[in-house]
N, CA, C, O and the ligand as a Tripos MOL2 file, in Angstrom:
@<TRIPOS>MOLECULE
protein
  261   259    66     0     0
PROTEIN
NO_CHARGES

@<TRIPOS>ATOM
      1 N           8.9040   -6.1100   -2.5700 N.3       1 MET1
      2 CA          8.0030   -5.7030   -1.4840 C.3       1 MET1
      3 C           7.2090   -4.4780   -1.9050 C.2       1 MET1
      4 O           7.7760   -3.4770   -2.3420 O.2       1 MET1
      5 N           5.8970   -4.5660   -1.7710 N.am      2 ALA2
      6 CA          5.0190   -3.4470   -2.1170 C.3       2 ALA2
      7 C           4.3120   -2.9680   -0.8530 C.2       2 ALA2
      8 O           4.0910   -3.7400    0.0800 O.2       2 ALA2
      9 N           3.9650   -1.6940   -0.8360 N.am      3 THR3
     10 CA          3.2550   -1.1120    0.3060 C.3       3 THR3
     11 C           2.0260   -0.3780   -0.2040 C.2       3 THR3
     12 O           2.0980    0.3610   -1.1860 O.2       3 THR3
     13 N           0.8890   -0.5870    0.4710 N.am      4 VAL4
     14 CA         -0.3030    0.2020    0.1560 C.3       4 VAL4
     15 C          -0.8590    0.7940    1.4370 C.2       4 VAL4
     16 O          -0.7660    0.1920    2.5070 O.2       4 VAL4
     17 N          -1.4370    1.9810    1.3160 N.am      5 LYS5
     18 CA         -2.1530    2.6170    2.4220 C.3       5 LYS5
     19 C          -3.5400    2.0080    2.5100 C.2       5 LYS5
     20 O          -4.2270    1.8560    1.5000 O.2       5 LYS5
     21 N          -3.9470    1.6590    3.7300 N.am      6 ILE6
     22 CA         -5.2930    1.1290    3.9460 C.3       6 ILE6
     23 C          -6.0010    2.0540    4.9360 C.2       6 ILE6
     24 O          -5.5530    2.2120    6.0720 O.2       6 ILE6
     25 N          -7.0920    2.6570    4.5100 N.am      7 ASN7
     26 CA         -7.8490    3.5450    5.3870 C.3       7 ASN7
     27 C          -8.9980    2.7910    6.0350 C.2       7 ASN7
     28 O          -9.6290    1.9370    5.4120 O.2       7 ASN7
     29 N          -9.2610    3.1210    7.3000 N.am      8 GLY8
     30 CA        -10.4350    2.6040    7.9790 C.3       8 GLY8
     31 C         -10.1780    1.5190    9.0020 C.2       8 GLY8
     32 O         -11.1170    1.0400    9.6380 O.2       8 GLY8
     33 N          -8.9110    1.1140    9.1780 N.am      9 MET9
     34 CA         -8.6220    0.0730   10.1670 C.3       9 MET9
     35 C          -8.5660    0.6970   11.5640 C.2       9 MET9
     36 O          -7.9210    1.7260   11.7700 O.2       9 MET9
     37 N          -9.2510    0.0580   12.5210 N.am     10 THR10
     38 CA         -9.2850    0.6170   13.8720 C.3      10 THR10
     39 C          -8.7930   -0.3440   14.9460 C.2      10 THR10
     40 O          -8.4990    0.0880   16.0610 O.2      10 THR10
     41 N          -8.6970   -1.6230   14.6440 N.am     11 CYS11
     42 CA         -8.3230   -2.5630   15.7050 C.3      11 CYS11
     43 C          -7.7310   -3.8280   15.1010 C.2      11 CYS11
     44 O          -7.5950   -3.9570   13.8850 O.2      11 CYS11
     45 N          -7.3850   -4.7530   15.9810 N.am     12 GLY12
     46 CA         -6.7630   -5.9940   15.5530 C.3      12 GLY12
     47 C          -7.6310   -6.8360   14.6330 C.2      12 GLY12
     48 O          -7.1270   -7.5700   13.7840 O.2      12 GLY12
     49 N          -8.9360   -6.7220   14.8110 N.am     13 HIS13
     50 CA         -9.8190   -7.4830   13.9270 C.3      13 HIS13
     51 C          -9.7190   -6.9740   12.4900 C.2      13 HIS13
     52 O          -9.7370   -7.7530   11.5360 O.2      13 HIS13
     53 N          -9.6160   -5.6690   12.3580 N.am     14 CYS14
     54 CA         -9.4470   -5.0800   11.0320 C.3      14 CYS14
     55 C          -8.1490   -5.5860   10.4050 C.2      14 CYS14
     56 O          -8.1140   -5.9560    9.2320 O.2      14 CYS14
     57 N          -7.0850   -5.5940   11.2060 N.am     15 VAL15
     58 CA         -5.7820   -6.0550   10.7180 C.3      15 VAL15
     59 C          -5.8910   -7.5000   10.2400 C.2      15 VAL15
     60 O          -5.3690   -7.8500    9.1810 O.2      15 VAL15
     61 N          -6.5670   -8.3310   11.0190 N.am     16 SER16
     62 CA         -6.7350   -9.7360   10.6440 C.3      16 SER16
     63 C          -7.5190   -9.8660    9.3480 C.2      16 SER16
     64 O          -7.1630  -10.6600    8.4770 O.2      16 SER16
     65 N          -8.5860   -9.0850    9.2210 N.am     17 ALA17
     66 CA         -9.4260   -9.1690    8.0290 C.3      17 ALA17
     67 C          -8.6420   -8.7480    6.7870 C.2      17 ALA17
     68 O          -8.7300   -9.3940    5.7420 O.2      17 ALA17
     69 N          -7.8730   -7.6610    6.9070 N.am     18 VAL18
     70 CA         -7.0960   -7.1710    5.7700 C.3      18 VAL18
     71 C          -5.9900   -8.1650    5.4200 C.2      18 VAL18
     72 O          -5.7420   -8.4440    4.2470 O.2      18 VAL18
     73 N          -5.3330   -8.6920    6.4410 N.am     19 THR19
     74 CA         -4.2570   -9.6540    6.2120 C.3      19 THR19
     75 C          -4.7870  -10.8820    5.4770 C.2      19 THR19
     76 O          -4.1770  -11.3620    4.5210 O.2      19 THR19
     77 N          -5.9240  -11.3770    5.9360 N.am     20 LYS20
     78 CA         -6.5180  -12.5730    5.3370 C.3      20 LYS20
     79 C          -6.9230  -12.3020    3.8850 C.2      20 LYS20
     80 O          -6.6430  -13.1040    2.9940 O.2      20 LYS20
     81 N          -7.5780  -11.1750    3.6590 N.am     21 ALA21
     82 CA         -8.0690  -10.8470    2.3220 C.3      21 ALA21
     83 C          -6.9170  -10.6960    1.3280 C.2      21 ALA21
     84 O          -6.9950  -11.1740    0.1970 O.2      21 ALA21
     85 N          -5.8550  -10.0300    1.7610 N.am     22 LEU22
     86 CA         -4.7110   -9.8420    0.8590 C.3      22 LEU22
     87 C          -4.0100  -11.1680    0.5940 C.2      22 LEU22
     88 O          -3.5960  -11.4450   -0.5320 O.2      22 LEU22
     89 N          -3.8790  -11.9850    1.6320 N.am     23 THR23
     90 CA         -3.1960  -13.2700    1.4930 C.3      23 THR23
     91 C          -3.9140  -14.1770    0.4980 C.2      23 THR23
     92 O          -3.2900  -14.9940   -0.1790 O.2      23 THR23
     93 N          -5.2430  -14.0180    0.4220 N.am     24 GLU24
     94 CA         -6.0280  -14.8750   -0.4730 C.3      24 GLU24
     95 C          -5.9190  -14.4710   -1.9490 C.2      24 GLU24
     96 O          -6.3650  -15.2100   -2.8260 O.2      24 GLU24
     97 N          -5.3300  -13.3090   -2.2230 N.am     25 ILE25
     98 CA         -5.1510  -12.8860   -3.6140 C.3      25 ILE25
     99 C          -3.9980  -13.6700   -4.2310 C.2      25 ILE25
    100 O          -2.9010  -13.7140   -3.6760 O.2      25 ILE25
    101 N          -4.2500  -14.2780   -5.3680 N.am     26 THR26
    102 CA         -3.2060  -15.0390   -6.0550 C.3      26 THR26
    103 C          -2.0440  -14.1310   -6.4270 C.2      26 THR26
    104 O          -2.2410  -13.0810   -7.0380 O.2      26 THR26
    105 N          -0.8310  -14.5360   -6.0560 N.am     27 GLY27
    106 CA          0.3570  -13.7620   -6.3870 C.3      27 GLY27
    107 C           0.8950  -12.9570   -5.2210 C.2      27 GLY27
    108 O           2.0120  -12.4430   -5.2740 O.2      27 GLY27
    109 N           0.0880  -12.8460   -4.1560 N.am     28 ILE28
    110 CA          0.5110  -12.0750   -2.9820 C.3      28 ILE28
    111 C           0.8630  -13.0180   -1.8410 C.2      28 ILE28
    112 O           0.1330  -13.9630   -1.5430 O.2      28 ILE28
    113 N           2.0050  -12.7370   -1.2090 N.am     29 SER29
    114 CA          2.4130  -13.5230   -0.0440 C.3      29 SER29
    115 C           3.0780  -12.6070    0.9670 C.2      29 SER29
    116 O           3.3140  -11.4270    0.7050 O.2      29 SER29
    117 N           3.3780  -13.1820    2.1380 N.am     30 ASN30
    118 CA          4.1160  -12.4400    3.1700 C.3      30 ASN30
    119 C           3.4490  -11.1210    3.5390 C.2      30 ASN30
    120 O           4.1100  -10.0860    3.6250 O.2      30 ASN30
    121 N           2.1450  -11.1610    3.7540 N.am     31 VAL31
    122 CA          1.4170   -9.9350    4.0670 C.3      31 VAL31
    123 C           1.7010   -9.5020    5.5000 C.2      31 VAL31
    124 O           1.6550  -10.3090    6.4280 O.2      31 VAL31
    125 N           1.9960   -8.2160    5.6650 N.am     32 SER32
    126 CA          2.1900   -7.6430    6.9890 C.3      32 SER32
    127 C           1.4180   -6.3340    7.0700 C.2      32 SER32
    128 O           1.6360   -5.4260    6.2670 O.2      32 SER32
    129 N           0.5140   -6.2400    8.0420 N.am     33 VAL33
    130 CA         -0.3360   -5.0530    8.1470 C.3      33 VAL33
    131 C           0.0320   -4.2870    9.4180 C.2      33 VAL33
    132 O           0.0990   -4.8570   10.5070 O.2      33 VAL33
    133 N           0.2680   -2.9880    9.2540 N.am     34 ASN34
    134 CA          0.6210   -2.1220   10.3770 C.3      34 ASN34
    135 C          -0.5580   -1.2060   10.6860 C.2      34 ASN34
    136 O          -0.8900   -0.3160    9.9030 O.2      34 ASN34
    137 N          -1.1810   -1.4350   11.8290 N.am     35 LEU35
    138 CA         -2.3910   -0.6820   12.2080 C.3      35 LEU35
    139 C          -2.0760    0.7950   12.4140 C.2      35 LEU35
    140 O          -2.8050    1.6570   11.9240 O.2      35 LEU35
    141 N          -0.9960    1.0960   13.1350 N.am     36 GLU36
    142 CA         -0.6790    2.4960   13.4530 C.3      36 GLU36
    143 C          -0.3700    3.3110   12.1970 C.2      36 GLU36
    144 O          -0.7920    4.4610   12.0660 O.2      36 GLU36
    145 N           0.3650    2.7000   11.2870 N.am     37 LYS37
    146 CA          0.6940    3.4030   10.0400 C.3      37 LYS37
    147 C          -0.4510    3.3540    9.0390 C.2      37 LYS37
    148 O          -0.4910    4.1600    8.1090 O.2      37 LYS37
    149 N          -1.3810    2.4220    9.2130 N.am     38 GLY38
    150 CA         -2.4430    2.2370    8.2440 C.3      38 GLY38
    151 C          -1.8940    1.7530    6.9170 C.2      38 GLY38
    152 O          -2.2890    2.2260    5.8510 O.2      38 GLY38
    153 N          -0.9660    0.7910    7.0010 N.am     39 GLU39
    154 CA         -0.2880    0.3040    5.7990 C.3      39 GLU39
    155 C          -0.2600   -1.2160    5.7580 C.2      39 GLU39
    156 O          -0.2480   -1.8880    6.7890 O.2      39 GLU39
    157 N          -0.2500   -1.7320    4.5510 N.am     40 ALA40
    158 CA         -0.0170   -3.1580    4.3520 C.3      40 ALA40
    159 C           1.1820   -3.3200    3.4280 C.2      40 ALA40
    160 O           1.2890   -2.6350    2.4110 O.2      40 ALA40
    161 N           2.0720   -4.2170    3.7820 N.am     41 THR41
    162 CA          3.1880   -4.5560    2.9000 C.3      41 THR41
    163 C           3.0690   -6.0310    2.5300 C.2      41 THR41
    164 O           2.5500   -6.8370    3.3010 O.2      41 THR41
    165 N           3.5540   -6.3670    1.3470 N.am     42 TYR42
    166 CA          3.4450   -7.7430    0.8800 C.3      42 TYR42
    167 C           4.4640   -7.9910   -0.2270 C.2      42 TYR42
    168 O           5.0010   -7.0590   -0.8260 O.2      42 TYR42
    169 N           4.7090   -9.2470   -0.4760 N.am     43 ASN43
    170 CA          5.5260   -9.6440   -1.6250 C.3      43 ASN43
    171 C           4.6100   -9.9570   -2.7910 C.2      43 ASN43
    172 O           3.5530  -10.5650   -2.6210 O.2      43 ASN43
    173 N           5.0250   -9.5370   -3.9740 N.am     44 GLU44
    174 CA          4.2990   -9.8530   -5.1910 C.3      44 GLU44
    175 C           5.0500  -10.9540   -5.9230 C.2      44 GLU44
    176 O           6.0530  -10.6930   -6.5880 O.2      44 GLU44
    177 N           4.5690  -12.1710   -5.8010 N.am     45 ASP45
    178 CA          5.2220  -13.2940   -6.4730 C.3      45 ASP45
    179 C           4.9190  -13.2780   -7.9680 C.2      45 ASP45
    180 O           5.7190  -13.7390   -8.7820 O.2      45 ASP45
    181 N           3.7610  -12.7460   -8.3120 N.am     46 SER46
    182 CA          3.4170  -12.4760   -9.7100 C.3      46 SER46
    183 C           2.6630  -11.1540   -9.7070 C.2      46 SER46
    184 O           2.0770  -10.7820   -8.6900 O.2      46 SER46
    185 N           2.6700  -10.4390  -10.8280 N.am     47 PRO47
    186 CA          2.0900   -9.0920  -10.8340 C.3      47 PRO47
    187 C           0.6030   -9.0910  -10.4580 C.2      47 PRO47
    188 O          -0.1800   -9.9020  -10.9530 O.2      47 PRO47
    189 N           0.2410   -8.1680   -9.5780 N.am     48 VAL48
    190 CA         -1.1500   -8.0120   -9.1650 C.3      48 VAL48
    191 C          -1.5450   -6.5540   -9.3990 C.2      48 VAL48
    192 O          -0.8880   -5.6360   -8.9080 O.2      48 VAL48
    193 N          -2.6240   -6.3540  -10.1540 N.am     49 ALA49
    194 CA         -3.0710   -4.9910  -10.4550 C.3      49 ALA49
    195 C          -3.5840   -4.3200   -9.1890 C.2      49 ALA49
    196 O          -4.2490   -4.9510   -8.3670 O.2      49 ALA49
    197 N          -3.2720   -3.0420   -9.0400 N.am     50 ILE50
    198 CA         -3.7390   -2.2940   -7.8720 C.3      50 ILE50
    199 C          -5.2610   -2.2610   -7.8300 C.2      50 ILE50
    200 O          -5.8530   -2.1950   -6.7530 O.2      50 ILE50
    201 N          -5.8980   -2.3050   -9.0000 N.am     51 GLU51
    202 CA         -7.3650   -2.3310   -9.0380 C.3      51 GLU51
    203 C          -7.9110   -3.5830   -8.3520 C.2      51 GLU51
    204 O          -8.9620   -3.5530   -7.7110 O.2      51 GLU51
    205 N          -7.1770   -4.6760   -8.5030 N.am     52 LYS52
    206 CA         -7.5790   -5.9230   -7.8520 C.3      52 LYS52
    207 C          -7.5240   -5.7580   -6.3350 C.2      52 LYS52
    208 O          -8.4440   -6.1530   -5.6200 O.2      52 LYS52
    209 N          -6.4400   -5.1730   -5.8660 N.am     53 ILE53
    210 CA         -6.2710   -4.9730   -4.4290 C.3      53 ILE53
    211 C          -7.3400   -4.0190   -3.8950 C.2      53 ILE53
    212 O          -7.9300   -4.2600   -2.8420 O.2      53 ILE53
    213 N          -7.5800   -2.9360   -4.6340 N.am     54 LYS54
    214 CA         -8.6150   -1.9850   -4.2100 C.3      54 LYS54
    215 C          -9.9720   -2.6560   -4.1060 C.2      54 LYS54
    216 O         -10.7210   -2.4200   -3.1580 O.2      54 LYS54
    217 N         -10.2830   -3.4920   -5.0830 N.am     55 GLY55
    218 CA        -11.5770   -4.1750   -5.0930 C.3      55 GLY55
    219 C         -11.7470   -5.0980   -3.9060 C.2      55 GLY55
    220 O         -12.8050   -5.1260   -3.2760 O.2      55 GLY55
    221 N         -10.6960   -5.8610   -3.5980 N.am     56 VAL56
    222 CA        -10.7590   -6.8010   -2.4770 C.3      56 VAL56
    223 C         -10.8820   -6.0400   -1.1530 C.2      56 VAL56
    224 O         -11.6660   -6.4180   -0.2820 O.2      56 VAL56
    225 N         -10.1080   -4.9750   -1.0130 N.am     57 ILE57
    226 CA        -10.1160   -4.2190    0.2440 C.3      57 ILE57
    227 C         -11.4520   -3.4980    0.4390 C.2      57 ILE57
    228 O         -11.9950   -3.4860    1.5440 O.2      57 ILE57
    229 N         -11.9790   -2.9020   -0.6210 N.am     58 SER58
    230 CA        -13.2700   -2.2200   -0.4670 C.3      58 SER58
    231 C         -14.3800   -3.2350   -0.2270 C.2      58 SER58
    232 O         -15.3870   -2.9270    0.4110 O.2      58 SER58
    233 N         -14.1890   -4.4560   -0.7450 N.am     59 GLY59
    234 CA        -15.1750   -5.5150   -0.5390 C.3      59 GLY59
    235 C         -15.3110   -5.9330    0.9140 C.2      59 GLY59
    236 O         -16.3460   -6.4710    1.3080 O.2      59 GLY59
    237 N         -14.2780   -5.6920    1.7180 N.am     60 ILE60
    238 CA        -14.3830   -6.0290    3.1440 C.3      60 ILE60
    239 C         -14.5200   -4.7610    4.0000 C.2      60 ILE60
    240 O         -14.3740   -4.8170    5.2210 O.2      60 ILE60
    241 N         -14.7960   -3.6350    3.3670 N.am     61 GLY61
    242 CA        -15.1700   -2.4440    4.1260 C.3      61 GLY61
    243 C         -14.0790   -1.4430    4.4160 C.2      61 GLY61
    244 O         -14.2660   -0.5360    5.2280 O.2      61 GLY61
    245 N         -12.9230   -1.5960    3.7540 N.am     62 PHE62
    246 CA        -11.8500   -0.6250    3.9380 C.3      62 PHE62
    247 C         -11.5340    0.0190    2.6000 C.2      62 PHE62
    248 O         -12.1190   -0.3170    1.5690 O.2      62 PHE62
    249 N         -10.5920    0.9540    2.6450 N.am     63 GLU63
    250 CA        -10.2890    1.7060    1.4230 C.3      63 GLU63
    251 C          -8.7880    1.7980    1.2280 C.2      63 GLU63
    252 O          -8.0480    2.0920    2.1670 O.2      63 GLU63
    253 N          -8.3440    1.5460    0.0150 N.am     64 VAL64
    254 CA         -6.9230    1.7430   -0.3030 C.3      64 VAL64
    255 C          -6.7120    3.2270   -0.5910 C.2      64 VAL64
    256 O          -7.3450    3.7900   -1.4850 O.2      64 VAL64
    257 N          -5.8200    3.8530    0.1710 N.am     65 GLY65
    258 CA         -5.6150    5.3060    0.0570 C.3      65 GLY65
    259 C          -4.4250    5.6490   -0.7950 C.2      65 GLY65
    260 O          -4.1220    6.8270   -0.9860 O.2      65 GLY65
    261 CU        -11.2740   -3.4240   13.7390 Cu       66 CU66
@<TRIPOS>BOND
     1     1     2 1
     2     2     3 1
     3     3     4 2
     4     3     5 am
     5     5     6 1
     6     6     7 1
     7     7     8 2
     8     7     9 am
     9     9    10 1
    10    10    11 1
    11    11    12 2
    12    11    13 am
    13    13    14 1
    14    14    15 1
    15    15    16 2
    16    15    17 am
    17    17    18 1
    18    18    19 1
    19    19    20 2
    20    19    21 am
    21    21    22 1
    22    22    23 1
    23    23    24 2
    24    23    25 am
    25    25    26 1
    26    26    27 1
    27    27    28 2
    28    27    29 am
    29    29    30 1
    30    30    31 1
    31    31    32 2
    32    31    33 am
    33    33    34 1
    34    34    35 1
    35    35    36 2
    36    35    37 am
    37    37    38 1
    38    38    39 1
    39    39    40 2
    40    39    41 am
    41    41    42 1
    42    42    43 1
    43    43    44 2
    44    43    45 am
    45    45    46 1
    46    46    47 1
    47    47    48 2
    48    47    49 am
    49    49    50 1
    50    50    51 1
    51    51    52 2
    52    51    53 am
    53    53    54 1
    54    54    55 1
    55    55    56 2
    56    55    57 am
    57    57    58 1
    58    58    59 1
    59    59    60 2
    60    59    61 am
    61    61    62 1
    62    62    63 1
    63    63    64 2
    64    63    65 am
    65    65    66 1
    66    66    67 1
    67    67    68 2
    68    67    69 am
    69    69    70 1
    70    70    71 1
    71    71    72 2
    72    71    73 am
    73    73    74 1
    74    74    75 1
    75    75    76 2
    76    75    77 am
    77    77    78 1
    78    78    79 1
    79    79    80 2
    80    79    81 am
    81    81    82 1
    82    82    83 1
    83    83    84 2
    84    83    85 am
    85    85    86 1
    86    86    87 1
    87    87    88 2
    88    87    89 am
    89    89    90 1
    90    90    91 1
    91    91    92 2
    92    91    93 am
    93    93    94 1
    94    94    95 1
    95    95    96 2
    96    95    97 am
    97    97    98 1
    98    98    99 1
    99    99   100 2
   100    99   101 am
   101   101   102 1
   102   102   103 1
   103   103   104 2
   104   103   105 am
   105   105   106 1
   106   106   107 1
   107   107   108 2
   108   107   109 am
   109   109   110 1
   110   110   111 1
   111   111   112 2
   112   111   113 am
   113   113   114 1
   114   114   115 1
   115   115   116 2
   116   115   117 am
   117   117   118 1
   118   118   119 1
   119   119   120 2
   120   119   121 am
   121   121   122 1
   122   122   123 1
   123   123   124 2
   124   123   125 am
   125   125   126 1
   126   126   127 1
   127   127   128 2
   128   127   129 am
   129   129   130 1
   130   130   131 1
   131   131   132 2
   132   131   133 am
   133   133   134 1
   134   134   135 1
   135   135   136 2
   136   135   137 am
   137   137   138 1
   138   138   139 1
   139   139   140 2
   140   139   141 am
   141   141   142 1
   142   142   143 1
   143   143   144 2
   144   143   145 am
   145   145   146 1
   146   146   147 1
   147   147   148 2
   148   147   149 am
   149   149   150 1
   150   150   151 1
   151   151   152 2
   152   151   153 am
   153   153   154 1
   154   154   155 1
   155   155   156 2
   156   155   157 am
   157   157   158 1
   158   158   159 1
   159   159   160 2
   160   159   161 am
   161   161   162 1
   162   162   163 1
   163   163   164 2
   164   163   165 am
   165   165   166 1
   166   166   167 1
   167   167   168 2
   168   167   169 am
   169   169   170 1
   170   170   171 1
   171   171   172 2
   172   171   173 am
   173   173   174 1
   174   174   175 1
   175   175   176 2
   176   175   177 am
   177   177   178 1
   178   178   179 1
   179   179   180 2
   180   179   181 am
   181   181   182 1
   182   182   183 1
   183   183   184 2
   184   183   185 am
   185   185   186 1
   186   186   187 1
   187   187   188 2
   188   187   189 am
   189   189   190 1
   190   190   191 1
   191   191   192 2
   192   191   193 am
   193   193   194 1
   194   194   195 1
   195   195   196 2
   196   195   197 am
   197   197   198 1
   198   198   199 1
   199   199   200 2
   200   199   201 am
   201   201   202 1
   202   202   203 1
   203   203   204 2
   204   203   205 am
   205   205   206 1
   206   206   207 1
   207   207   208 2
   208   207   209 am
   209   209   210 1
   210   210   211 1
   211   211   212 2
   212   211   213 am
   213   213   214 1
   214   214   215 1
   215   215   216 2
   216   215   217 am
   217   217   218 1
   218   218   219 1
   219   219   220 2
   220   219   221 am
   221   221   222 1
   222   222   223 1
   223   223   224 2
   224   223   225 am
   225   225   226 1
   226   226   227 1
   227   227   228 2
   228   227   229 am
   229   229   230 1
   230   230   231 1
   231   231   232 2
   232   231   233 am
   233   233   234 1
   234   234   235 1
   235   235   236 2
   236   235   237 am
   237   237   238 1
   238   238   239 1
   239   239   240 2
   240   239   241 am
   241   241   242 1
   242   242   243 1
   243   243   244 2
   244   243   245 am
   245   245   246 1
   246   246   247 1
   247   247   248 2
   248   247   249 am
   249   249   250 1
   250   250   251 1
   251   251   252 2
   252   251   253 am
   253   253   254 1
   254   254   255 1
   255   255   256 2
   256   255   257 am
   257   257   258 1
   258   258   259 1
   259   259   260 2
@<TRIPOS>SUBSTRUCTURE
     1 MET1         2 RESIDUE 1 A MET
     2 ALA2         6 RESIDUE 1 A ALA
     3 THR3        10 RESIDUE 1 A THR
     4 VAL4        14 RESIDUE 1 A VAL
     5 LYS5        18 RESIDUE 1 A LYS
     6 ILE6        22 RESIDUE 1 A ILE
     7 ASN7        26 RESIDUE 1 A ASN
     8 GLY8        30 RESIDUE 1 A GLY
     9 MET9        34 RESIDUE 1 A MET
    10 THR10       38 RESIDUE 1 A THR
    11 CYS11       42 RESIDUE 1 A CYS
    12 GLY12       46 RESIDUE 1 A GLY
    13 HIS13       50 RESIDUE 1 A HIS
    14 CYS14       54 RESIDUE 1 A CYS
    15 VAL15       58 RESIDUE 1 A VAL
    16 SER16       62 RESIDUE 1 A SER
    17 ALA17       66 RESIDUE 1 A ALA
    18 VAL18       70 RESIDUE 1 A VAL
    19 THR19       74 RESIDUE 1 A THR
    20 LYS20       78 RESIDUE 1 A LYS
    21 ALA21       82 RESIDUE 1 A ALA
    22 LEU22       86 RESIDUE 1 A LEU
    23 THR23       90 RESIDUE 1 A THR
    24 GLU24       94 RESIDUE 1 A GLU
    25 ILE25       98 RESIDUE 1 A ILE
    26 THR26      102 RESIDUE 1 A THR
    27 GLY27      106 RESIDUE 1 A GLY
    28 ILE28      110 RESIDUE 1 A ILE
    29 SER29      114 RESIDUE 1 A SER
    30 ASN30      118 RESIDUE 1 A ASN
    31 VAL31      122 RESIDUE 1 A VAL
    32 SER32      126 RESIDUE 1 A SER
    33 VAL33      130 RESIDUE 1 A VAL
    34 ASN34      134 RESIDUE 1 A ASN
    35 LEU35      138 RESIDUE 1 A LEU
    36 GLU36      142 RESIDUE 1 A GLU
    37 LYS37      146 RESIDUE 1 A LYS
    38 GLY38      150 RESIDUE 1 A GLY
    39 GLU39      154 RESIDUE 1 A GLU
    40 ALA40      158 RESIDUE 1 A ALA
    41 THR41      162 RESIDUE 1 A THR
    42 TYR42      166 RESIDUE 1 A TYR
    43 ASN43      170 RESIDUE 1 A ASN
    44 GLU44      174 RESIDUE 1 A GLU
    45 ASP45      178 RESIDUE 1 A ASP
    46 SER46      182 RESIDUE 1 A SER
    47 PRO47      186 RESIDUE 1 A PRO
    48 VAL48      190 RESIDUE 1 A VAL
    49 ALA49      194 RESIDUE 1 A ALA
    50 ILE50      198 RESIDUE 1 A ILE
    51 GLU51      202 RESIDUE 1 A GLU
    52 LYS52      206 RESIDUE 1 A LYS
    53 ILE53      210 RESIDUE 1 A ILE
    54 LYS54      214 RESIDUE 1 A LYS
    55 GLY55      218 RESIDUE 1 A GLY
    56 VAL56      222 RESIDUE 1 A VAL
    57 ILE57      226 RESIDUE 1 A ILE
    58 SER58      230 RESIDUE 1 A SER
    59 GLY59      234 RESIDUE 1 A GLY
    60 ILE60      238 RESIDUE 1 A ILE
    61 GLY61      242 RESIDUE 1 A GLY
    62 PHE62      246 RESIDUE 1 A PHE
    63 GLU63      250 RESIDUE 1 A GLU
    64 VAL64      254 RESIDUE 1 A VAL
    65 GLY65      258 RESIDUE 1 A GLY
    66 CU66       261 GROUP 0 **** ****
């Protein structure tokens, strides 16, 4: 289980967008996003570079902190 800080989420739509984007990354499953904590947790079924995650998250308008 890995955890990343996600900055910029303000509502349920943000949570849905982040959850969907992370789930679509190959190797990531079981995504859970916590709005209050500003965190996403997920399982890494195969190694995923943090740069990949940062790129996907910034691509939808948020920032990995
Ligand atoms: Cu939102």
